[in-house]
N, C-alpha and C positions, 0 to 999 in steps of 0.2 A: 504493500500500500504506500502511496505517496505520503511522505512524512508531513509535507505542508498541508495535506488535506485532513490530517487527523484532528486538529482543533475544530474544523467545521463539522466533521463527523460527530464529535462529542457534543457540540452545540445542538446539532439536529436531534440528538437523543434526549435532550432535556425536556421535561414535561412538568406540568402543574396539575393538581386535581381540577376538574372542570369548574367547580365553584370558585376556586381561587383565580383561575384564568378569567372568569367572567368579571370578578372584582377588579382585576388588573386592567381589563379592557375598558371597563367603565371609568376607572381612574385615568386611563389614557385619554378618553374623551374629555373628562373634566379638566385635565391639564391643557388640552388644546383649546378649550373654551377660555380658560384662564389667561392663556398667552395672548388671546385676542383682546381681552380686557386690559392687560398691562401694556400691550402695544398701543392700544387706543389712548391710554393715559399718557404715554410718551408723546403721541401726536397732538393731543388736545391741550397739553400744558406747554407746548412749544419746546419740548426737551429732546427732540430728535438729534440735535447737534450738541447736546449736553456732554457727550463723550465724543470728541473729535477723532478718536482713533478706535481701532477694533483689533482684538477683542477687549483690550483694556481701555480705560479712559485717557490715559496719558501715554507718551511714547515708551517710557521705560518702566511704568508700573500701572496697576489696575485701578487704584483708588480714585473715586470721583472727588471733585473739589468744589462742587456747587450743588444747589438745589436741583437744577436740571440734570446734572451729572448723576446724582443719586437715583433719580427716576429712571433715566436711561440705563444705568448699570443694573438696577434692580430688575428691569425688564430682561436684560441679558442673562441674569442668574435664573429667572423663571424659564427662559428659553432653553437654557442648558439642562435644567431639570426635566423639561418637557421632552427634549431629545433623548435623555436617558430613559424616560418612561416608555417612549415609543420603541427604543432599542430592546428593553426588557420584554415588551409585548411581542416584538418580532422573535426573540429567542424562544419564547414559550408558546408561540402560535402554531402548534403542530397542525398540519393540514390546512392552515390559512396563511402560510408564509408569504405568498405572493401579495395578498392584500395588505398584510402587516408590513411587508417590506416597502410597499408603495407609500404607506402612511409614514414610515420612518424616513424614506428618501425625501418625501415632500416636506417633512418637518426639518430635516437636516438642511435642505436647500434654502430655508429661510435665513440661515446664518450668513452665507455669502450674499444673498439678496439684500439683507440688511446692511452689510458693509458697502455694497454698491450704492444703495439708497443714500447712505451718509456721504459717500464720495461725491455723488452728484447733488449734494445739498438739498435733500428731500424733494427730489423731482416728484410732482404729484402723481404721475403715472406709475412710477416705481412704488410709491406709497400704496396706491390702489392695488397693484399686483401683489404686494406683500399681504394685504388683507384678503384678497380673493383666493390666493393660494391657500391661506388658512381655512377658508370656507370649504374648499374642495377637500382638504385633508380631514377636516372635521366630519364631512359626509362619509368618507371612506372609513374613518375610525368608528363612527356610529354603526355602519353596516357590519364591521368586524365584530363589535360588541354584541349586536343583535343576533348575528349568526351563531354566536356561541351558546345560545339558549336552545333547549330541546324543541322539537317541532311536533305539530299535530295537524291532522287534516282540517281543511276549512271548507265551509259550505257557502262562502260568499259568492254572489253573482259574478259572472265573468267581467262585467263592466266596472266593478268596484276597484280592482287593482289598477285598471287602465285610467280611471278617473283619478286614482291616487297619484299616478305618474304626472297627470296634469297639475295636481296640487303641488307636487314636488317641484316641477318645472317652473310653475308660477312663483313659488316661494324663492327659487333661485334667481329669477328675473327681479323679484321684489328686493332681494338682497343687493343685487348689482345696481339697480336703479336707485335704491336708497343710499348706497355708497356714493354714487355719482351726485345725488342731490346734496349730501353732506359735504362732498368735496367741491361743490360748485357754489355754495351759499356763503352767508356771512357768519361762518362758524369759527370757533377758537382754533388755535393751532399755530398762530403767529406769536412771536415773542420778541420784545424789544425792537431792534432794528431789522430783525429777520421776519420778512413777510412771506408767508406760505402762499404760492400762487394757486388759483382755482382752475378747474379743468374744463368747465362747461358753463352754459347759461343756466342759472338756477331755475327759472321758470320752465325751461324745456325739460330739465331733469325731473322736476316735480310732476310735469305733465305725464311722463311715461311711468313714473312711480305710482301715481294715482290709478292709472289704467291696469298696471300689474296687480295692484291691490284689489281691484274689482274682479279680475279673473280668478285670483286666488280665493277671494271671499265667496264668490258664487260656487265654485267647484267644491270648496271645503264645506260650505253650507249643505250642499246636496248630499255629500257623504255623511255629514253629521245627522241629518234628518233620518236617513236610512238606518244608521247605527242605533239611534234612539228608538225608533219604531220596532226594531228587531232585537234590541238588547244584545247586540253583538259584543264579543269579548274586546274588540278594539275600541269600544266606547270610552273606556277609562282613559286611554291615551289621547283620544280626541278631545275629551273634556280638559285634560291637562293642557293640551295645545291651545284650546279656546281661552283658558285662563291666562296663559302667557301672552296670547295675542291681545287680549284686553289690556294687559299692562303695557305692552309695547305700543299699542295705538294711543293710549293715554299719554305716555311719555312723548310720543311723536307729536301729538297735538299741542301739548304744552311747549315742547321744543320749538314748534313752528311759530307760536304766538308770543314768545318771551324773548328776553335779551340773550338767551342761550348761555348760561354758565357752563363751563367745560364739564363739570361733573354730571350735568343733565344729559349732555351728548354722550358721555361715557356710559351712563346707564342705558341709553338707547342702543349703543353699539353692543354692549355686553348682553343685553336682553335679546338683541337680534341674533347673536351667535347661539344663545340658548334655544331660542325659538327654532332656528335652523336645525339644530341637532335633534330636537323633538319631532320636527317635520319629517326628517329623514327616517327616524325610528318608526314613526307612524305609517309612512308610506311603505316601509319595509314590512311592517306587520300585516299589511293588506296582501302582500305577496307570499310571505312566509310567516304565518302566525306562530307565536310561541306559547308554550304552556309552562307553568311553574314546575320546577323539578320536584 
């Protein structure tokens, strides 16, 4: 046997009890949502250039020397822990290593992308790509976690999973259009003499965001009505999603009508990442329902 292949063979033989792996996979999703929140904190407090070097704040040492530096460096620490969590998930994801490997690779890619973003002084399109890559990775991590649960047959009508895909697609468009609206409007993110440029016309971004909201709302309402009338097992997940949507819409409405303190926008972004993870789990449950072990 090739000596160099032995470590990989040993890693492939590692395993966790099913319940422990499920907990690890859920923690993996939690860390990926958390890094979105800490990354948004960096953006909204104007701390993106608080550490002008990477991976440390200064040329010859890591310690931050300012308020913005502490925020940026803290985000990098959380990012490092997130990468480690995705790596552990990959190691123990027997039978699901392609999906877990994609999650790990996408998370790892955020590090050089962050360095490039800093190098180009927070180019708004690079900032957007940072966030949208996180959204894709979260979706894959949720599927990985949901797939770890035992399965049972479902008696849902054939149109339900397909309508669920429309809900998921509309939610994705909603995330992208909402991100563009946030990046196009009068939002925090600038600091001192550093002015963060906007990427598009705010009214145009809101125009598409509202229409994406309508498509999502109508398709989700149809699913919810059927689930309520038939007391389907997926109703619990749908109600959780409905509650989160109510919170998100309330924050968004207040955000639109106020002077927009940075912490309010942060709550909007963090809730959006949470809603997205629940949407993906809900849509997945329509295709492959789970039962409690």
